[in-house]
C-alpha positions in Angstrom: -106.2 28.7 -7.2 -107.7 26.6 -4.4 -107.5 26.2 -0.6 -109.3 24.2 2.1 -110.5 25.7 5.4 -112.7 24.7 8.4 -116.3 25.9 7.9 -117.0 26.8 11.5 -113.7 28.8 11.8 -114.3 30.7 8.6 -117.9 31.4 9.4 -117.0 32.6 12.9 -114.3 35.0 11.7 -116.5 36.4 8.9 -119.4 37.0 11.4 -117.1 38.9 13.6 -115.5 41.2 11.0 -118.8 41.7 9.2 -119.8 44.2 12.0 -117.7 46.8 10.3 -119.7 46.7 7.0 -122.1 49.6 6.6 -125.5 48.7 5.3 -125.8 52.1 3.6 -122.4 51.8 1.8 -121.9 54.0 -1.3 -118.8 52.1 -2.5 -120.0 48.7 -3.8 -116.8 46.8 -3.2 -117.0 47.6 0.5 -120.0 45.3 0.6 -117.5 42.5 0.1 -115.0 40.6 2.2 -111.4 40.7 1.0 -109.6 37.3 1.0 -105.8 37.3 0.9 -103.9 34.0 0.8 -100.2 34.0 1.4 -98.7 30.5 1.9 -101.1 28.8 4.3 -102.1 32.1 6.0 -105.6 33.4 5.1 -106.3 37.1 5.9 -109.9 38.2 5.9 -110.8 42.0 5.8 -113.9 44.0 6.1 -114.1 47.8 5.8 -116.2 50.8 5.7 -114.8 54.3 4.6 -113.5 54.9 8.1 -112.7 51.5 9.7 -110.9 48.4 8.6 -111.0 45.1 10.6 -109.0 42.1 9.6 -108.2 38.6 11.0 -105.7 35.9 10.0 -105.5 32.2 10.5 -104.0 29.1 9.0 -105.9 27.1 6.3 -105.7 23.3 6.0 -104.0 23.4 2.6 -103.5 25.9 -0.3 -102.1 25.8 -3.8 -100.7 29.4 -4.4 -100.9 33.0 -3.2 -103.9 34.9 -4.4 -106.5 37.5 -3.4 -110.1 38.3 -4.3 -113.3 40.0 -2.9 -116.7 38.4 -2.5 -120.1 39.5 -1.4 -120.4 39.5 2.4 -124.1 38.8 2.6 -124.2 35.8 0.3 -121.1 34.2 1.9 -122.3 34.7 5.5 -125.8 33.5 4.8 -124.6 30.4 3.0 -121.9 29.3 5.4 -124.0 29.6 8.5 -126.2 26.8 7.2 -123.3 24.4 6.9 -122.2 22.1 9.8 -118.5 21.8 10.8 -116.6 20.3 7.9 -113.8 21.2 5.5 -114.7 23.6 2.7 -112.7 23.6 -0.5 -112.5 27.0 -2.3 -111.7 27.0 -6.0 -111.2 30.4 -7.8 -110.6 31.0 -11.5 -108.0 33.6 -11.6 -109.1 34.9 -15.0 -112.9 35.1 -14.5 -112.9 35.3 -10.6 -115.6 32.5 -10.6 -115.7 31.1 -7.1 -116.9 27.6 -6.3 -117.1 26.4 -2.7 -117.3 22.6 -2.3 -118.8 21.1 0.9 -119.8 17.5 1.9 -122.9 17.1 -0.2 -122.9 20.0 -2.6 -121.3 23.2 -3.8 -121.9 27.0 -4.0 -121.0 29.1 -7.0 -120.6 32.8 -7.3 -118.5 35.5 -8.9 -116.0 37.5 -7.0 -114.5 40.9 -7.6 -110.9 42.0 -8.3 -109.0 42.5 -5.0 -107.2 45.6 -6.6 -110.5 47.5 -6.3 -110.6 47.0 -2.5 -109.2 50.1 -0.7 -106.1 49.6 1.4 -106.1 50.3 5.1 -104.5 53.6 6.1 -100.9 53.6 7.1 -99.9 55.5 10.2 -97.2 58.2 10.1 -93.6 57.8 11.2 -94.3 59.7 14.4 -97.1 57.4 15.6 -97.3 56.8 19.4 -97.2 53.1 20.5 -98.6 51.9 23.7 -99.4 48.5 25.1 -102.1 47.9 27.7 -103.9 44.9 29.3 -107.0 43.7 27.6 -108.9 44.3 30.8 -107.9 48.0 31.1 -109.1 48.8 27.5 -112.3 46.7 27.8 -113.2 48.3 31.2 -112.4 51.8 30.0 -114.6 51.5 26.9 -117.4 49.7 28.8 -117.6 52.3 31.5 -117.6 55.4 29.2 -119.1 54.5 25.8 -122.7 55.0 27.0 -122.0 58.7 27.8 -120.8 59.7 24.3 -122.9 62.1 22.4 -124.9 61.5 19.2 -124.9 65.2 18.3 -123.3 65.7 14.9 -123.1 69.5 15.6 -120.3 68.7 18.1 -118.5 65.8 16.5 -115.6 65.7 19.1 -118.2 64.7 21.7 -119.3 61.7 19.7 -116.6 59.4 20.9 -114.3 58.4 23.8 -111.4 60.6 24.7 -108.2 58.6 25.4 -105.9 60.8 27.6 -102.4 59.3 28.2 -100.1 60.8 30.8 -96.9 59.6 32.6 -99.2 58.8 35.6 -102.2 57.1 34.1 -104.6 56.6 31.2 -108.1 58.2 31.3 -111.1 57.3 29.3 -113.7 60.1 29.1 -117.1 60.5 27.3 -119.8 63.1 27.6 -122.8 64.5 25.8 -123.1 67.7 27.8 -125.7 66.3 30.2 -123.8 63.3 31.6 -120.1 62.5 31.8 -118.2 59.3 32.5 -114.5 59.3 33.5 -112.5 56.1 34.0 -108.9 56.5 35.1 -106.4 53.6 35.3 -103.1 53.9 37.0 -101.6 50.7 35.7 -101.0 52.1 32.2 -98.5 55.0 31.9 -97.0 56.8 28.9 -93.6 58.6 28.8 -95.2 61.7 27.3 -98.7 63.2 27.3 -100.7 62.2 24.3 -104.4 61.8 23.4 -106.9 60.9 20.7 -110.7 60.7 20.3 -112.1 57.3 19.3 -115.5 57.4 17.5 -118.4 55.4 18.8 -118.4 52.8 16.0 -114.8 51.5 16.4 -115.3 51.8 20.2 -118.3 49.5 20.0 -116.4 47.1 17.7 -113.5 46.9 20.2 -115.9 46.3 23.1 -117.2 43.3 21.3 -113.8 42.1 20.1 -111.9 42.2 23.4 -111.7 38.7 24.8 -111.9 37.2 28.3 -108.2 36.9 28.8 -107.4 39.8 31.1 -103.7 39.2 30.9 -103.5 39.5 27.1 -102.1 42.8 26.0 -103.6 45.1 23.3 -101.2 47.1 21.1 -102.4 50.6 20.5 -100.7 52.8 17.9 -102.0 56.2 16.8 -101.1 59.4 15.0 -103.2 62.6 14.5 -105.6 60.9 12.1 -105.7 57.1 12.6 -105.4 54.5 15.3 -104.5 50.8 15.1 -105.6 48.3 17.8 -103.9 44.9 17.6 -105.4 42.1 19.8 -105.0 38.3 19.4 -106.1 37.3 15.9 -107.7 40.7 15.0 -106.5 44.1 14.0 -108.7 47.2 13.8 -107.6 50.4 11.9 -109.9 53.4 12.3 -110.1 57.1 11.6 -110.1 59.3 14.7 -112.3 62.3 15.4 -110.6 65.6 14.6 -110.7 68.4 17.1 -109.9 69.5 20.6 -111.7 67.7 23.4 -113.1 70.0 26.1 -111.4 70.3 29.5 -113.4 67.5 31.2 -111.8 68.1 34.6 -113.0 71.7 34.7 -116.7 70.7 34.7 -116.4 68.2 37.6 -117.4 70.0 40.9 -114.7 69.6 43.5 -116.5 70.6 46.7 -119.5 68.3 47.3 -120.2 68.3 51.0 -123.4 66.2 51.0 -122.8 62.5 50.5 -125.4 59.8 49.9 -124.6 56.1 50.1 -127.2 53.7 48.7 -127.5 50.1 47.4 -127.1 50.3 43.6 -129.5 47.5 42.6 -132.2 48.7 45.0 -131.9 52.3 43.6 -132.1 51.1 40.0 -135.2 49.0 40.6 -136.9 51.8 42.5 -136.1 54.3 39.7 -137.5 52.0 37.1 -140.8 51.6 38.9 -141.3 55.3 39.7 -140.2 56.5 36.3 -143.2 54.8 34.7 -145.3 57.6 36.1 -143.1 60.5 35.0 -143.6 62.8 32.1 -142.0 62.2 28.7 -138.7 63.7 29.9 -138.6 61.0 32.6 -138.1 63.6 35.4 -137.9 62.2 38.9 -137.4 64.0 42.2 -135.2 62.9 45.0 -136.0 64.1 48.5 -133.0 63.1 50.7 -133.1 63.5 54.5 -131.5 61.4 57.3 -131.5 57.7 56.5 -134.2 57.8 53.8 -134.5 58.9 50.2 -138.0 59.5 48.7 -138.2 59.1 44.9 -141.2 60.6 43.2 -142.5 61.3 39.8 -145.7 62.7 38.2 -147.2 63.4 34.8 -149.8 66.2 35.2 -151.1 65.7 31.6 -152.3 62.2 32.5 -152.8 62.7 36.2 -150.4 59.9 37.2 -147.9 59.9 40.0 -145.7 57.6 42.1 -143.7 57.8 45.2 -141.4 55.3 46.9 -138.9 55.5 49.7 -135.5 53.7 50.0 -133.1 53.4 52.9 -129.7 55.1 52.6 -126.9 56.7 54.5 -126.8 60.5 54.1 -124.5 63.1 55.4 -125.8 66.6 54.7 -128.7 68.9 54.9 -132.2 67.9 53.6 -132.3 68.3 49.8 -134.7 68.1 46.9 -133.0 67.5 43.5 -134.3 66.4 40.1 -132.7 64.1 37.5 -133.8 62.4 34.3 -134.4 58.9 35.4 -133.2 57.3 32.2 -129.8 59.0 32.4 -129.4 58.1 36.1 -130.3 54.5 35.4 -127.8 54.4 32.6 -125.0 55.6 34.9 -125.9 53.2 37.7 -125.9 50.2 35.2 -122.3 51.1 34.3 -121.0 51.3 37.8 -119.7 48.1 39.4 -120.1 47.0 43.0 -123.0 46.9 45.5 -123.1 50.4 46.8 -122.7 53.8 45.1 -122.0 57.2 46.6 -123.8 60.3 45.2 -122.0 63.5 46.1 -124.0 66.7 46.0 -123.4 70.4 46.5 -126.9 71.9 45.9 -129.9 71.2 43.7 -128.5 73.4 40.8 -125.1 71.7 40.5 -124.2 68.4 39.0 -124.2 65.3 41.1 -121.1 63.2 41.2 -121.6 59.4 41.4 -118.8 57.0 42.3 -118.7 53.3 43.4 -118.3 52.9 47.2 -115.3 50.6 46.5 -113.1 51.4 43.6 -111.3 48.6 41.7 -107.6 48.2 42.1 -105.6 50.9 40.2 -108.8 52.4 39.0 -110.8 55.6 39.7 -114.3 55.7 38.2 -116.5 58.8 38.3 -119.8 59.7 36.7 -121.4 63.2 36.6 -125.0 64.0 35.9 -126.6 67.5 35.5 -129.7 68.1 37.5 -133.1 69.2 36.2 -134.9 72.1 37.7 -138.0 71.0 39.7 -140.8 72.9 41.4 -140.8 72.3 45.1 
């Protein structure tokens, strides 16, 4: 069996799907790529126990249908050293000996039987099917992924909650200290449905989604698995099992004190001042009139810093504490020039929103305060 393929195209596709492969894999064959040739269409697959990513494209020529698995590391490391040129693959169907011929040489290795490679899960008959623009999915994941938890004690929090309703789709992530909620009104579903996407496939999707904002992504899911189909790639992943907390219930609704400030200026000020904070990166905000004073100290090392920044504030003078690292994370994931921080009192969570929301979108961040000594 033989086929010919572009070296740069093959290398690029293998590099992309290799992100699925787990370095601590316990099933040896999952350290391989699966090659499946049908006619002139070559399908490449990479998997770990919970995720399967595949891509298909046309080869230059082929002799017959065949499939085999081959070591991912050896193949990627060898192909990335080859300039753009046709590669000819020859596979012995009986011994699975693989020879790759290029311009001035050849590589030889032994593949594995494709029958040993696990098949991707098949969704049930009652699976929900939804189509959404590339930009909606990309933006929803980008705005919320950073807030997902790493706590294995609460696995349902270790991912992004996709909440579909007849009015909108909402992407939510939270670790109990911070929360990100991105709602888009351009995507609607006839019935209410939801699933929790783990962090790893969410990160894979974030990197896979292209620049074409008009391209649609097909999303199909049942109670256990989800499939995302985009362009030349398809990702099948296991979903997190469990009931996601009522995220709307934790968002304070009455926040009379509103602070408007330049986002970039606030980020740079926080970074400077936080250098002098304790190991928990606690910073204190004193807000009054048109000025906010940001301060931090570390009593163990007798260091402190204080810096003021202009703002627009409607409310009573207030002192409130936050973890600088969490606040900076949130501000980095909010678009636009200005942000609005809505506060009730120093003991209640602060709500952060962009001063100008994108069309058909409603983005909200929530951050719990840290108790400070006046």
